[in-house]
N, C-alpha and C positions, 0 to 999 in steps of 0.2 A: 297571056301566053301559056303555052303548055308547060313551060318550066315553072311559072308562077303557080299554076294550078296544082302541079305535082308537089310544090313546096308547101302549099296550104292544105293539101289533102291530109285527113286524119291518119295517124299512124296505127296500124293494126296491133292489137295486143301482143300477138306472137312476135312481131317485129320489135316492139318495145322491149319485150323480155330478152330477146336476143341481144339487143344493144346494151341493155343493163348487164347481162351476163358477161359480155365482152369487156365492159368497163369495170364492173365490180369484182368479178371472180379473181382476176389477177391481183387486185389490192388485198383481198381476203387471204389469198395464198401467200402473198408477200408477208402479211402479218403473222401467219401461222408458222412460217419458216424462219422468222427472225430469231437471231441468237441473242440470248441474254445471260447475265452472270449467274442467275439462279432461277429455279422454277417459279418462285413468287414474282420476280421481276418479269418473267415471260408472261405469266398470266395477267399481270397488271397492264403490260404493254398491249397485249392482244385485246383485252377488254376495252381499253381506251380507243384503240383503232376500230374495233367492231362497232362500238357505240357511236363513234363519229360517222362511220359509213351508214349505219342504220338511221341515225338522226337526219342525215342529209337526204335520205330517200323517203322518210315517213310522210312528209307533206304531200307527196304525189301519189295519186290513186293508182296509176299504172305500176308504181314501184312497191305497192303495199305488200304483195305476196313475197317479193324479194326481201323486203325489210323484215317481214315476219320470219322468213327462213333463217335469218341470222340469229334469231332468238335462241334457237337450240345450241348454236355455237357459243353464244354468250353465257348461257346456263352451264355449259360444259366447262368453260374456263373459270366461271364463278365457283363451281363445285370443287375444281382442282385447287383454286386459291384458298378456299375455306379449309379444305383438307390439309393443305400445307401449313397454314397458320395454326390450325387446331393441333396438329401433331407437334409443331414447334412448342406451343404452350404446354401441352401435356408433358413434354420432355423437360421443359424449363421448370415447371411446377412439381416435377417428380411424380406425376400422375400415371405415366405410361406403364411402368412395371406393376404398379398397384392395381390398375384397371385390368391388366392382363391376368394378375393373380386372382382377382375377384371373379373374372369370367371363367378361368380354367380350373380353379380349385374345387374338388368334389364337395358336395353339400355336407358330407359327413366329417370333413376336416375343418376345424375352426381356423378362420383366417388369422387369428392372433398367433397361431403356431407356425405360420408360413413366414419365412424371413422377410420377404418383400412387404408383407403387411403385418409385421409384428407391432406390438403396442408402441414401442419406441419409434419405429419407422413411420407409422401412420401419424403419430403426434408431431414428429419433426416436420413431416411433409405438409400436413394441414395447417400447422401454425405458421410455417413459412409462406404458405399460400395466402393466409389471411393478411400477413404483412405486405405481400406483393400486391394483393388486391387493393388494400388501403392506399398504397403508393401510386397505383396507376389509375384508380377510379374506374370509370367506364371505358377507358381507352385501351381495350385489350388488343386492338389491331391498328396501331398508328400508321402502318403502311397503306391502309385503306384511304388515307388522305390523298394518295397519288392517283386515285380514280377520279376522272373528270366528271363523271355523272354522279350527282348527289344521290340519286336513287340507288345506283349500284354501290356507292360508298356505304349508305345506310344498310343496305341488304347484306353486304359482306360483314360489316361490324356486328350486326344483329345475329347472323348465323354463327359466327365464331363465339360470341358471348353465350348464345344458347347452348352450344356444344360444351363449353366450359362449365356452365351451370349444371347441365345434365350429368357431366362426369363427376362433379363435386357431389351431387345428390346420390350417385351410385356409391361413392366412398362413404358418405355420411350414413346411408342406410346400412352399409356393411358394418360399420363401427357400432351402430346402435342396435344391431341384431344380437340378442343374447346368445344365439347359437354360435357366434364367432368368438365368444370368450374374452372380450375386452373388459378389464376390471373397472375402468373409469371412462366410459364412452363420452360422458359429458365434458370431460377435461380434454379429450382428444379432438373431438369434433363438436365444438360448442356454438358454432354459427349454424342456424337452421338453413335448409335449402331456400326457403322463402327469403331469408335475409340476404343470401348470396345473389339470388335473382334480382332483388331490389338494388343491390350495389352495382350489379352489371346491367341494370335497366332492361331486364328480360321479363316478359310477361309470364305469369304462372300458366302451366299447361292446363 
C-alpha cells in the first residue's frame, strides 16, 4: 500500500537532522538551564547529561554530525570545571596570591622582599603543600568521580593535576632563582618539579 511504501521509504538527511534537532535541542537546553548549588555541580551535571545524549546518538550515522556538535559544549563545560577546581586548589594551598606576586612583581624587585612571597611565607606554603599532597596522593579532584564517563573523569583529573604541577614549578623556579634573594632555597622548596609531577601522576612536558 501507499502507506507501507511511505513508511519504508528512506528518510532524507535533512529530515533526519530536523527530527534530531527537535528531539535533542530541548534536552540540551534543559541541561544548560538547570540550577545547581555551585558552579562545579552545574558543570558536572551538564557534562553527564551531554555525554549521555552524545553517547546515545554516536552509533547512528545520521546522528554523527549532531553528536560531534555536542563536543564543543562538552569541552566548554570541562574547561569551566577544571578552572573552578584549579582555582579552589590554588586558594586552598595558598598558591593564588604567590602566583599573582610572581607574575606582577617587576624583575628588578626580589620576590623575597614582597610580603606575599617572603621567605617565611613561601616556606610555610610549600611545606604545607607537601603535607597536603602526601595526604591526598593523586586524588586532587575527588569530585571527578561524579562524572559518569571514565574518559571525562580521567581528563578532568589529569588537567587539574597538570595545572597544579605547573603552578608548583613556577613557585619552585622563583625560589631557586638567585635574583629573588632567598637565603635557603633548598630548605623552602626541596621537592623538585619532577618529583611533584610523579606524585601527581603527571607526564613531564
